[in-house]
C-alpha positions as a LaTeX table, in Angstrom:
\begin{tabular}{lrrr}
\hline
Residue & $x$ (\AA) & $y$ (\AA) & $z$ (\AA) \\
\hline
Unk1 & 206.12 & 107.49 & 151.45 \\
Unk2 & 203.24 & 108.37 & 149.11 \\
Unk3 & 201.35 & 111.76 & 149.69 \\
Unk4 & 197.79 & 111.38 & 150.78 \\
Unk5 & 195.34 & 112.55 & 147.85 \\
Unk6 & 193.23 & 115.46 & 149.04 \\
Unk7 & 189.62 & 115.27 & 148.41 \\
Unk8 & 187.97 & 117.63 & 146.01 \\
Unk9 & 185.96 & 120.69 & 147.08 \\
Unk10 & 183.52 & 122.74 & 145.33 \\
Unk11 & 181.25 & 125.72 & 146.03 \\
Unk12 & 177.61 & 125.83 & 144.99 \\
Unk13 & 173.97 & 127.23 & 145.96 \\
Unk14 & 171.51 & 125.02 & 147.74 \\
Unk15 & 168.53 & 124.34 & 145.28 \\
Unk16 & 166.62 & 122.00 & 147.45 \\
Unk17 & 166.53 & 120.92 & 151.05 \\
Unk18 & 163.31 & 118.78 & 151.14 \\
Unk19 & 165.03 & 115.43 & 151.87 \\
Unk20 & 166.21 & 114.07 & 155.09 \\
Unk21 & 169.89 & 114.83 & 155.87 \\
Unk22 & 170.40 & 115.51 & 151.92 \\
Unk23 & 170.53 & 118.62 & 149.99 \\
Unk24 & 170.73 & 119.40 & 146.29 \\
Unk25 & 173.73 & 121.88 & 145.30 \\
Unk26 & 173.98 & 123.52 & 142.08 \\
Unk27 & 177.59 & 124.25 & 140.89 \\
Unk28 & 178.09 & 126.57 & 137.95 \\
Unk29 & 181.44 & 126.97 & 136.04 \\
Unk30 & 182.72 & 128.45 & 132.91 \\
Unk31 & 184.08 & 126.59 & 130.18 \\
Unk32 & 185.69 & 128.08 & 127.01 \\
Unk33 & 184.10 & 126.62 & 123.85 \\
Unk34 & 186.68 & 124.59 & 121.80 \\
Unk35 & 185.74 & 126.20 & 118.20 \\
Unk36 & 184.23 & 129.45 & 119.04 \\
Unk37 & 186.53 & 130.53 & 121.93 \\
Unk38 & 183.75 & 131.84 & 124.09 \\
Unk39 & 183.11 & 131.12 & 127.55 \\
Unk40 & 179.81 & 129.28 & 128.23 \\
Unk41 & 178.23 & 128.81 & 131.82 \\
Unk42 & 177.69 & 125.17 & 132.71 \\
Unk43 & 175.54 & 123.90 & 135.62 \\
Unk44 & 175.53 & 120.56 & 137.60 \\
Unk45 & 173.67 & 119.48 & 140.33 \\
Unk46 & 175.03 & 117.28 & 143.23 \\
Unk47 & 173.25 & 115.49 & 146.33 \\
Unk48 & 175.23 & 116.26 & 149.52 \\
Unk49 & 174.97 & 114.86 & 153.10 \\
Unk50 & 173.83 & 117.33 & 155.51 \\
Unk51 & 174.06 & 115.67 & 158.86 \\
Unk52 & 172.78 & 118.41 & 161.25 \\
Unk53 & 170.30 & 119.98 & 158.52 \\
Unk54 & 171.79 & 123.37 & 158.83 \\
Unk55 & 171.53 & 124.34 & 155.17 \\
Unk56 & 168.53 & 125.86 & 153.61 \\
Unk57 & 167.64 & 127.09 & 150.10 \\
Unk58 & 169.81 & 129.67 & 148.63 \\
Unk59 & 172.73 & 129.17 & 151.16 \\
Unk60 & 176.11 & 129.15 & 149.45 \\
Unk61 & 177.97 & 126.17 & 150.79 \\
Unk62 & 181.43 & 124.26 & 150.31 \\
Unk63 & 181.28 & 120.58 & 149.27 \\
Unk64 & 183.89 & 118.02 & 149.95 \\
Unk65 & 184.23 & 114.52 & 148.37 \\
Unk66 & 183.56 & 111.42 & 150.32 \\
Unk67 & 182.83 & 107.87 & 150.15 \\
Unk68 & 179.70 & 106.85 & 148.50 \\
Unk69 & 176.91 & 107.26 & 150.90 \\
Unk70 & 174.22 & 106.01 & 148.59 \\
Unk71 & 173.49 & 105.64 & 145.02 \\
Unk72 & 173.69 & 109.32 & 144.00 \\
Unk73 & 175.39 & 110.80 & 147.14 \\
Unk74 & 179.13 & 111.35 & 147.01 \\
Unk75 & 179.55 & 114.68 & 148.57 \\
Unk76 & 179.26 & 116.07 & 152.17 \\
Unk77 & 178.80 & 119.57 & 153.52 \\
Unk78 & 181.86 & 120.92 & 154.54 \\
Unk79 & 180.60 & 124.50 & 155.78 \\
Unk80 & 178.24 & 127.20 & 155.14 \\
Unk81 & 179.81 & 130.14 & 153.23 \\
Unk82 & 176.87 & 132.33 & 153.30 \\
Unk83 & 173.44 & 132.31 & 154.59 \\
Unk84 & 170.60 & 133.05 & 152.38 \\
Unk85 & 168.72 & 136.38 & 153.24 \\
\hline
\end{tabular}
């Protein structure tokens, strides 16, 4: 039997919640530069499905990969790690 592939997860900060059932999450990571060997901060924004509209701007959320829900939406909100103040 083959093992089931686990879905990728990532944690990021909600930057926009103006759409219905969709949020924009910014995920940052550190990457080592191949020549200079210094760590660089890289950011990327993902659109995620928020069915119950529980997320607001500034929340720290965990995303899980899902089937394509629209042209640009391939992630779903798994849980809210920390609510914004």
